[in-house]
TORKOL-4160 file (C-alpha; in steps of 0.2 Angstrom, whole numbers, padded with zeros to 4 digits, m for minus):
360
<pt num="1" X="0223" Y="m0183" Z="0371"/>
<pt num="2" X="0220" Y="m0199" Z="0378"/>
<pt num="3" X="0211" Y="m0205" Z="0362"/>
<pt num="4" X="0223" Y="m0199" Z="0350"/>
<pt num="5" X="0236" Y="m0209" Z="0360"/>
<pt num="6" X="0225" Y="m0224" Z="0359"/>
<pt num="7" X="0223" Y="m0222" Z="0340"/>
<pt num="8" X="0241" Y="m0221" Z="0337"/>
<pt num="9" X="0245" Y="m0237" Z="0349"/>
<pt num="10" X="0231" Y="m0245" Z="0338"/>
<pt num="11" X="0241" Y="m0242" Z="0323"/>
<pt num="12" X="0256" Y="m0247" Z="0329"/>
<pt num="13" X="0250" Y="m0262" Z="0333"/>
<pt num="14" X="0242" Y="m0266" Z="0317"/>
<pt num="15" X="0255" Y="m0264" Z="0303"/>
<pt num="16" X="0245" Y="m0268" Z="0289"/>
<pt num="17" X="0233" Y="m0252" Z="0293"/>
<pt num="18" X="0248" Y="m0242" Z="0295"/>
<pt num="19" X="0255" Y="m0246" Z="0279"/>
<pt num="20" X="0239" Y="m0244" Z="0271"/>
<pt num="21" X="0238" Y="m0227" Z="0278"/>
<pt num="22" X="0255" Y="m0221" Z="0273"/>
<pt num="23" X="0252" Y="m0227" Z="0255"/>
<pt num="24" X="0236" Y="m0218" Z="0255"/>
<pt num="25" X="0243" Y="m0202" Z="0260"/>
<pt num="26" X="0257" Y="m0204" Z="0249"/>
<pt num="27" X="0245" Y="m0207" Z="0233"/>
<pt num="28" X="0236" Y="m0189" Z="0239"/>
<pt num="29" X="0253" Y="m0181" Z="0242"/>
<pt num="30" X="0257" Y="m0185" Z="0223"/>
<pt num="31" X="0241" Y="m0179" Z="0216"/>
<pt num="32" X="0244" Y="m0163" Z="0225"/>
<pt num="33" X="0261" Y="m0161" Z="0220"/>
<pt num="34" X="0258" Y="m0163" Z="0201"/>
<pt num="35" X="0243" Y="m0153" Z="0203"/>
<pt num="36" X="0254" Y="m0139" Z="0210"/>
<pt num="37" X="0267" Y="m0142" Z="0197"/>
<pt num="38" X="0253" Y="m0141" Z="0182"/>
<pt num="39" X="0248" Y="m0124" Z="0190"/>
<pt num="40" X="0266" Y="m0119" Z="0190"/>
<pt num="41" X="0269" Y="m0124" Z="0172"/>
<pt num="42" X="0252" Y="m0115" Z="0167"/>
<pt num="43" X="0259" Y="m0099" Z="0176"/>
<pt num="44" X="0276" Y="m0100" Z="0167"/>
<pt num="45" X="0266" Y="m0103" Z="0149"/>
<pt num="46" X="0255" Y="m0089" Z="0152"/>
<pt num="47" X="0265" Y="m0077" Z="0160"/>
<pt num="48" X="0283" Y="m0080" Z="0155"/>
<pt num="49" X="0282" Y="m0089" Z="0140"/>
<pt num="50" X="0276" Y="m0074" Z="0128"/>
<pt num="51" X="0288" Y="m0062" Z="0135"/>
<pt num="52" X="0301" Y="m0075" Z="0129"/>
<pt num="53" X="0292" Y="m0079" Z="0112"/>
<pt num="54" X="0289" Y="m0060" Z="0109"/>
<pt num="55" X="0308" Y="m0058" Z="0105"/>
<pt num="56" X="0307" Y="m0070" Z="0091"/>
<pt num="57" X="0303" Y="m0065" Z="0073"/>
<pt num="58" X="0290" Y="m0077" Z="0069"/>
<pt num="59" X="0273" Y="m0079" Z="0079"/>
<pt num="60" X="0273" Y="m0099" Z="0076"/>
<pt num="61" X="0282" Y="m0100" Z="0095"/>
<pt num="62" X="0267" Y="m0090" Z="0102"/>
<pt num="63" X="0254" Y="m0101" Z="0093"/>
<pt num="64" X="0262" Y="m0116" Z="0099"/>
<pt num="65" X="0263" Y="m0111" Z="0116"/>
<pt num="66" X="0245" Y="m0104" Z="0118"/>
<pt num="67" X="0238" Y="m0121" Z="0110"/>
<pt num="68" X="0249" Y="m0133" Z="0119"/>
<pt num="69" X="0247" Y="m0125" Z="0137"/>
<pt num="70" X="0230" Y="m0134" Z="0141"/>
<pt num="71" X="0235" Y="m0152" Z="0136"/>
<pt num="72" X="0252" Y="m0150" Z="0145"/>
<pt num="73" X="0243" Y="m0144" Z="0161"/>
<pt num="74" X="0230" Y="m0160" Z="0160"/>
<pt num="75" X="0245" Y="m0170" Z="0154"/>
<pt num="76" X="0254" Y="m0166" Z="0171"/>
<pt num="77" X="0238" Y="m0170" Z="0181"/>
<pt num="78" X="0235" Y="m0186" Z="0175"/>
<pt num="79" X="0253" Y="m0191" Z="0176"/>
<pt num="80" X="0252" Y="m0187" Z="0194"/>
<pt num="81" X="0236" Y="m0197" Z="0196"/>
<pt num="82" X="0244" Y="m0213" Z="0186"/>
<pt num="83" X="0257" Y="m0212" Z="0198"/>
<pt num="84" X="0246" Y="m0211" Z="0213"/>
<pt num="85" X="0235" Y="m0225" Z="0206"/>
<pt num="86" X="0250" Y="m0236" Z="0205"/>
<pt num="87" X="0255" Y="m0231" Z="0224"/>
<pt num="88" X="0237" Y="m0236" Z="0232"/>
<pt num="89" X="0237" Y="m0251" Z="0243"/>
<pt num="90" X="0222" Y="m0260" Z="0232"/>
<pt num="91" X="0220" Y="m0277" Z="0224"/>
<pt num="92" X="0231" Y="m0280" Z="0210"/>
<pt num="93" X="0216" Y="m0282" Z="0199"/>
<pt num="94" X="0209" Y="m0264" Z="0203"/>
<pt num="95" X="0225" Y="m0256" Z="0202"/>
<pt num="96" X="0229" Y="m0263" Z="0184"/>
<pt num="97" X="0211" Y="m0257" Z="0177"/>
<pt num="98" X="0212" Y="m0241" Z="0186"/>
<pt num="99" X="0229" Y="m0237" Z="0180"/>
<pt num="100" X="0225" Y="m0243" Z="0162"/>
<pt num="101" X="0211" Y="m0231" Z="0162"/>
<pt num="102" X="0222" Y="m0217" Z="0168"/>
<pt num="103" X="0237" Y="m0222" Z="0155"/>
<pt num="104" X="0225" Y="m0221" Z="0141"/>
<pt num="105" X="0219" Y="m0204" Z="0146"/>
<pt num="106" X="0238" Y="m0199" Z="0146"/>
<pt num="107" X="0241" Y="m0206" Z="0130"/>
<pt num="108" X="0226" Y="m0197" Z="0122"/>
<pt num="109" X="0230" Y="m0181" Z="0130"/>
<pt num="110" X="0249" Y="m0183" Z="0123"/>
<pt num="111" X="0241" Y="m0186" Z="0105"/>
<pt num="112" X="0231" Y="m0171" Z="0106"/>
<pt num="113" X="0246" Y="m0161" Z="0111"/>
<pt num="114" X="0255" Y="m0168" Z="0096"/>
<pt num="115" X="0242" Y="m0164" Z="0084"/>
<pt num="116" X="0240" Y="m0146" Z="0091"/>
<pt num="117" X="0259" Y="m0143" Z="0089"/>
<pt num="118" X="0257" Y="m0150" Z="0071"/>
<pt num="119" X="0243" Y="m0142" Z="0065"/>
<pt num="120" X="0249" Y="m0125" Z="0071"/>
<pt num="121" X="0266" Y="m0128" Z="0060"/>
<pt num="122" X="0255" Y="m0134" Z="0046"/>
<pt num="123" X="0245" Y="m0119" Z="0048"/>
<pt num="124" X="0260" Y="m0106" Z="0050"/>
<pt num="125" X="0270" Y="m0114" Z="0035"/>
<pt num="126" X="0255" Y="m0114" Z="0024"/>
<pt num="127" X="0251" Y="m0095" Z="0026"/>
<pt num="128" X="0269" Y="m0092" Z="0023"/>
<pt num="129" X="0269" Y="m0101" Z="0005"/>
<pt num="130" X="0253" Y="m0093" Z="0001"/>
<pt num="131" X="0262" Y="m0076" Z="0003"/>
<pt num="132" X="0276" Y="m0080" Z="m0006"/>
<pt num="133" X="0268" Y="m0089" Z="m0021"/>
<pt num="134" X="0251" Y="m0081" Z="m0020"/>
<pt num="135" X="0242" Y="m0099" Z="m0021"/>
<pt num="136" X="0230" Y="m0108" Z="m0010"/>
<pt num="137" X="0240" Y="m0121" Z="m0005"/>
<pt num="138" X="0233" Y="m0123" Z="0013"/>
<pt num="139" X="0216" Y="m0129" Z="0006"/>
<pt num="140" X="0223" Y="m0140" Z="m0006"/>
<pt num="141" X="0237" Y="m0152" Z="0001"/>
<pt num="142" X="0237" Y="m0147" Z="0019"/>
<pt num="143" X="0221" Y="m0155" Z="0023"/>
<pt num="144" X="0227" Y="m0171" Z="0017"/>
<pt num="145" X="0244" Y="m0169" Z="0028"/>
<pt num="146" X="0233" Y="m0166" Z="0043"/>
<pt num="147" X="0223" Y="m0183" Z="0041"/>
<pt num="148" X="0240" Y="m0193" Z="0038"/>
<pt num="149" X="0246" Y="m0185" Z="0054"/>
<pt num="150" X="0230" Y="m0190" Z="0063"/>
<pt num="151" X="0231" Y="m0207" Z="0057"/>
<pt num="152" X="0248" Y="m0209" Z="0060"/>
<pt num="153" X="0245" Y="m0203" Z="0078"/>
<pt num="154" X="0231" Y="m0214" Z="0082"/>
<pt num="155" X="0242" Y="m0229" Z="0075"/>
<pt num="156" X="0256" Y="m0225" Z="0088"/>
<pt num="157" X="0244" Y="m0222" Z="0101"/>
<pt num="158" X="0235" Y="m0238" Z="0100"/>
<pt num="159" X="0253" Y="m0248" Z="0098"/>
<pt num="160" X="0258" Y="m0240" Z="0115"/>
<pt num="161" X="0242" Y="m0243" Z="0124"/>
<pt num="162" X="0242" Y="m0262" Z="0117"/>
<pt num="163" X="0261" Y="m0263" Z="0123"/>
<pt num="164" X="0257" Y="m0257" Z="0140"/>
<pt num="165" X="0244" Y="m0271" Z="0143"/>
<pt num="166" X="0254" Y="m0284" Z="0136"/>
<pt num="167" X="0248" Y="m0287" Z="0118"/>
<pt num="168" X="0260" Y="m0291" Z="0105"/>
<pt num="169" X="0259" Y="m0276" Z="0092"/>
<pt num="170" X="0270" Y="m0285" Z="0080"/>
<pt num="171" X="0258" Y="m0298" Z="0076"/>
<pt num="172" X="0243" Y="m0285" Z="0075"/>
<pt num="173" X="0253" Y="m0275" Z="0062"/>
<pt num="174" X="0255" Y="m0290" Z="0052"/>
<pt num="175" X="0237" Y="m0295" Z="0053"/>
<pt num="176" X="0234" Y="m0276" Z="0047"/>
<pt num="177" X="0248" Y="m0278" Z="0034"/>
<pt num="178" X="0239" Y="m0292" Z="0027"/>
<pt num="179" X="0221" Y="m0285" Z="0028"/>
<pt num="180" X="0228" Y="m0270" Z="0019"/>
<pt num="181" X="0234" Y="m0281" Z="0005"/>
<pt num="182" X="0217" Y="m0289" Z="0003"/>
<pt num="183" X="0209" Y="m0270" Z="0003"/>
<pt num="184" X="0220" Y="m0264" Z="m0008"/>
<pt num="185" X="0218" Y="m0278" Z="m0020"/>
<pt num="186" X="0201" Y="m0275" Z="m0020"/>
<pt num="187" X="0200" Y="m0257" Z="m0021"/>
<pt num="188" X="0216" Y="m0254" Z="m0034"/>
<pt num="189" X="0207" Y="m0240" Z="m0044"/>
<pt num="190" X="0200" Y="m0231" Z="m0029"/>
<pt num="191" X="0218" Y="m0231" Z="m0022"/>
<pt num="192" X="0226" Y="m0227" Z="m0040"/>
<pt num="193" X="0214" Y="m0211" Z="m0039"/>
<pt num="194" X="0220" Y="m0207" Z="m0022"/>
<pt num="195" X="0238" Y="m0208" Z="m0025"/>
<pt num="196" X="0234" Y="m0198" Z="m0041"/>
<pt num="197" X="0225" Y="m0186" Z="m0031"/>
<pt num="198" X="0239" Y="m0184" Z="m0019"/>
<pt num="199" X="0251" Y="m0182" Z="m0034"/>
<pt num="200" X="0240" Y="m0167" Z="m0043"/>
<pt num="201" X="0241" Y="m0159" Z="m0025"/>
<pt num="202" X="0260" Y="m0160" Z="m0024"/>
<pt num="203" X="0264" Y="m0157" Z="m0044"/>
<pt num="204" X="0249" Y="m0144" Z="m0045"/>
<pt num="205" X="0248" Y="m0143" Z="m0063"/>
<pt num="206" X="0231" Y="m0132" Z="m0060"/>
<pt num="207" X="0225" Y="m0124" Z="m0044"/>
<pt num="208" X="0207" Y="m0122" Z="m0037"/>
<pt num="209" X="0199" Y="m0108" Z="m0047"/>
<pt num="210" X="0210" Y="m0111" Z="m0063"/>
<pt num="211" X="0201" Y="m0114" Z="m0081"/>
<pt num="212" X="0208" Y="m0130" Z="m0089"/>
<pt num="213" X="0204" Y="m0140" Z="m0105"/>
<pt num="214" X="0205" Y="m0157" Z="m0105"/>
<pt num="215" X="0211" Y="m0170" Z="m0119"/>
<pt num="216" X="0193" Y="m0173" Z="m0124"/>
<pt num="217" X="0191" Y="m0152" Z="m0127"/>
<pt num="218" X="0180" Y="m0150" Z="m0114"/>
<pt num="219" X="0183" Y="m0133" Z="m0103"/>
<pt num="220" X="0179" Y="m0130" Z="m0084"/>
<pt num="221" X="0186" Y="m0121" Z="m0070"/>
<pt num="222" X="0193" Y="m0131" Z="m0055"/>
<pt num="223" X="0181" Y="m0130" Z="m0040"/>
<pt num="224" X="0189" Y="m0144" Z="m0030"/>
<pt num="225" X="0203" Y="m0156" Z="m0031"/>
<pt num="226" X="0198" Y="m0171" Z="m0020"/>
<pt num="227" X="0206" Y="m0188" Z="m0016"/>
<pt num="228" X="0196" Y="m0198" Z="m0028"/>
<pt num="229" X="0191" Y="m0185" Z="m0041"/>
<pt num="230" X="0193" Y="m0168" Z="m0048"/>
<pt num="231" X="0176" Y="m0156" Z="m0050"/>
<pt num="232" X="0176" Y="m0145" Z="m0064"/>
<pt num="233" X="0162" Y="m0131" Z="m0065"/>
<pt num="234" X="0158" Y="m0130" Z="m0085"/>
<pt num="235" X="0155" Y="m0115" Z="m0094"/>
<pt num="236" X="0136" Y="m0120" Z="m0096"/>
<pt num="237" X="0135" Y="m0120" Z="m0077"/>
<pt num="238" X="0136" Y="m0140" Z="m0074"/>
<pt num="239" X="0147" Y="m0151" Z="m0065"/>
<pt num="240" X="0160" Y="m0161" Z="m0071"/>
<pt num="241" X="0168" Y="m0174" Z="m0060"/>
<pt num="242" X="0183" Y="m0182" Z="m0067"/>
<pt num="243" X="0194" Y="m0198" Z="m0059"/>
<pt num="244" X="0210" Y="m0192" Z="m0052"/>
<pt num="245" X="0219" Y="m0206" Z="m0062"/>
<pt num="246" X="0213" Y="m0200" Z="m0078"/>
<pt num="247" X="0219" Y="m0182" Z="m0075"/>
<pt num="248" X="0236" Y="m0188" Z="m0072"/>
<pt num="249" X="0238" Y="m0199" Z="m0087"/>
<pt num="250" X="0231" Y="m0186" Z="m0100"/>
<pt num="251" X="0236" Y="m0171" Z="m0107"/>
<pt num="252" X="0229" Y="m0153" Z="m0099"/>
<pt num="253" X="0229" Y="m0137" Z="m0106"/>
<pt num="254" X="0230" Y="m0123" Z="m0090"/>
<pt num="255" X="0221" Y="m0107" Z="m0096"/>
<pt num="256" X="0226" Y="m0098" Z="m0080"/>
<pt num="257" X="0244" Y="m0103" Z="m0079"/>
<pt num="258" X="0256" Y="m0093" Z="m0079"/>
<pt num="259" X="0244" Y="m0079" Z="m0078"/>
<pt num="260" X="0226" Y="m0075" Z="m0083"/>
<pt num="261" X="0230" Y="m0067" Z="m0099"/>
<pt num="262" X="0224" Y="m0076" Z="m0114"/>
<pt num="263" X="0222" Y="m0074" Z="m0133"/>
<pt num="264" X="0206" Y="m0074" Z="m0144"/>
<pt num="265" X="0204" Y="m0078" Z="m0163"/>
<pt num="266" X="0192" Y="m0072" Z="m0175"/>
<pt num="267" X="0193" Y="m0081" Z="m0193"/>
<pt num="268" X="0182" Y="m0074" Z="m0207"/>
<pt num="269" X="0182" Y="m0074" Z="m0226"/>
<pt num="270" X="0180" Y="m0062" Z="m0238"/>
<pt num="271" X="0175" Y="m0061" Z="m0256"/>
<pt num="272" X="0188" Y="m0063" Z="m0269"/>
<pt num="273" X="0193" Y="m0046" Z="m0276"/>
<pt num="274" X="0192" Y="m0038" Z="m0259"/>
<pt num="275" X="0207" Y="m0025" Z="m0253"/>
<pt num="276" X="0216" Y="m0037" Z="m0242"/>
<pt num="277" X="0225" Y="m0023" Z="m0234"/>
<pt num="278" X="0209" Y="m0015" Z="m0230"/>
<pt num="279" X="0202" Y="m0029" Z="m0224"/>
<pt num="280" X="0217" Y="m0031" Z="m0212"/>
<pt num="281" X="0215" Y="m0013" Z="m0206"/>
<pt num="282" X="0198" Y="m0015" Z="m0200"/>
<pt num="283" X="0201" Y="m0030" Z="m0191"/>
<pt num="284" X="0215" Y="m0022" Z="m0181"/>
<pt num="285" X="0205" Y="m0006" Z="m0178"/>
<pt num="286" X="0190" Y="m0015" Z="m0172"/>
<pt num="287" X="0199" Y="m0025" Z="m0160"/>
<pt num="288" X="0209" Y="m0010" Z="m0153"/>
<pt num="289" X="0192" Y="m0001" Z="m0152"/>
<pt num="290" X="0187" Y="m0014" Z="m0139"/>
<pt num="291" X="0191" Y="m0010" Z="m0121"/>
<pt num="292" X="0194" Y="m0027" Z="m0115"/>
<pt num="293" X="0206" Y="m0030" Z="m0129"/>
<pt num="294" X="0225" Y="m0027" Z="m0124"/>
<pt num="295" X="0235" Y="m0013" Z="m0133"/>
<pt num="296" X="0251" Y="m0024" Z="m0129"/>
<pt num="297" X="0254" Y="m0037" Z="m0137"/>
<pt num="298" X="0244" Y="m0029" Z="m0149"/>
<pt num="299" X="0231" Y="m0037" Z="m0162"/>
<pt num="300" X="0236" Y="m0043" Z="m0178"/>
<pt num="301" X="0227" Y="m0048" Z="m0193"/>
<pt num="302" X="0234" Y="m0062" Z="m0203"/>
<pt num="303" X="0229" Y="m0067" Z="m0221"/>
<pt num="304" X="0227" Y="m0086" Z="m0219"/>
<pt num="305" X="0223" Y="m0095" Z="m0234"/>
<pt num="306" X="0214" Y="m0095" Z="m0252"/>
<pt num="307" X="0199" Y="m0103" Z="m0249"/>
<pt num="308" X="0187" Y="m0111" Z="m0262"/>
<pt num="309" X="0175" Y="m0097" Z="m0261"/>
<pt num="310" X="0183" Y="m0082" Z="m0251"/>
<pt num="311" X="0200" Y="m0076" Z="m0244"/>
<pt num="312" X="0202" Y="m0082" Z="m0226"/>
<pt num="313" X="0207" Y="m0070" Z="m0214"/>
<pt num="314" X="0211" Y="m0071" Z="m0195"/>
<pt num="315" X="0211" Y="m0058" Z="m0182"/>
<pt num="316" X="0221" Y="m0063" Z="m0165"/>
<pt num="317" X="0218" Y="m0052" Z="m0151"/>
<pt num="318" X="0223" Y="m0052" Z="m0131"/>
<pt num="319" X="0214" Y="m0049" Z="m0115"/>
<pt num="320" X="0218" Y="m0049" Z="m0097"/>
<pt num="321" X="0206" Y="m0062" Z="m0092"/>
<pt num="322" X="0203" Y="m0080" Z="m0101"/>
<pt num="323" X="0184" Y="m0078" Z="m0095"/>
<pt num="324" X="0181" Y="m0063" Z="m0106"/>
<pt num="325" X="0186" Y="m0072" Z="m0121"/>
<pt num="326" X="0168" Y="m0077" Z="m0127"/>
<pt num="327" X="0161" Y="m0059" Z="m0124"/>
<pt num="328" X="0174" Y="m0050" Z="m0132"/>
<pt num="329" X="0174" Y="m0062" Z="m0148"/>
<pt num="330" X="0155" Y="m0059" Z="m0150"/>
<pt num="331" X="0157" Y="m0041" Z="m0148"/>
<pt num="332" X="0170" Y="m0040" Z="m0162"/>
<pt num="333" X="0161" Y="m0051" Z="m0173"/>
<pt num="334" X="0146" Y="m0040" Z="m0171"/>
<pt num="335" X="0155" Y="m0023" Z="m0176"/>
<pt num="336" X="0164" Y="m0033" Z="m0190"/>
<pt num="337" X="0148" Y="m0036" Z="m0197"/>
<pt num="338" X="0143" Y="m0017" Z="m0197"/>
<pt num="339" X="0160" Y="m0013" Z="m0204"/>
<pt num="340" X="0161" Y="m0024" Z="m0218"/>
<pt num="341" X="0143" Y="m0018" Z="m0222"/>
<pt num="342" X="0148" Y="0000" Z="m0223"/>
<pt num="343" X="0165" Y="m0003" Z="m0232"/>
<pt num="344" X="0157" Y="m0014" Z="m0246"/>
<pt num="345" X="0167" Y="m0030" Z="m0241"/>
<pt num="346" X="0157" Y="m0045" Z="m0245"/>
<pt num="347" X="0156" Y="m0061" Z="m0234"/>
<pt num="348" X="0153" Y="m0073" Z="m0249"/>
<pt num="349" X="0142" Y="m0089" Z="m0247"/>
<pt num="350" X="0150" Y="m0106" Z="m0253"/>
<pt num="351" X="0148" Y="m0107" Z="m0271"/>
<pt num="352" X="0147" Y="m0120" Z="m0284"/>
<pt num="353" X="0148" Y="m0120" Z="m0303"/>
<pt num="354" X="0141" Y="m0134" Z="m0312"/>
<pt num="355" X="0145" Y="m0138" Z="m0329"/>
<pt num="356" X="0131" Y="m0148" Z="m0340"/>
<pt num="357" X="0136" Y="m0155" Z="m0356"/>
<pt num="358" X="0124" Y="m0160" Z="m0369"/>
<pt num="359" X="0127" Y="m0176" Z="m0379"/>
<pt num="360" X="0127" Y="m0177" Z="m0398"/>
């Protein structure tokens, strides 16, 4: 007992030690209080939060609460640690370094929290749009939006940290602006393709999986819409890579929009003197016999024109899936050869009549 009294007398005689002891215990008390507050917040978010969010019609708040709980808990603890470090009776230089490190950790946790909330909202919204429209917008547009959000949060965090340490963020932004201008001039083609890629994702003239025909006549299925280029898988199983700026500035035929139904055409010439009505009837009957050809709209045979050595006929038919056009056309052609042979309908060769005149 006498030793304890001597200890307190010693503290009373040394105000510096007493002050240091009070501030040290105050820092510990702050950490303990904020740790307890973090546990309370975790309990509220995991036990009481779901009971409240279940009453809503959407699951967005449930998902946001689930992903936001860990960073909220960590942010509460680091905030208390930041306040505790600032209350410690240590050298100003050491306090500045320690508090700065804890402040950076707090900013990173807050950025992570903001990104998690934004990511859950984008995922939820993309799913709703896909359910309503039947498209895969979540794999086309929203990855780009996530990248933009990440860059924005990183830049905002960098500015906050620089301002905390007393640096002029305005001058840094000006320097970055000049640097961005120089980079933009040097990489204008790349930037043009990136802006065009963003335009394609927003305007959506075609989607992944659609078959498109370019102005050059090349046809392929869209397999990827990137920031710089769009990739097509052609019908001969090769990969065609097209810069996005070219796609935005050219005419593109989307064979899969508004639906996958498409028409096919078979053009054939029959000999002069053939029964045109019989030929038209054969064309439509053969088309209707094919199970892939739609009954509505029904196939139609057309007498196109008088050729030099044949009567030009055309069969127009429709299929439910544009990818089967080549297969169905082949089947119809094979059947036409047999049907014309059995019905004595000739497919003439091009002929020329040459008249020779003798002199004298």
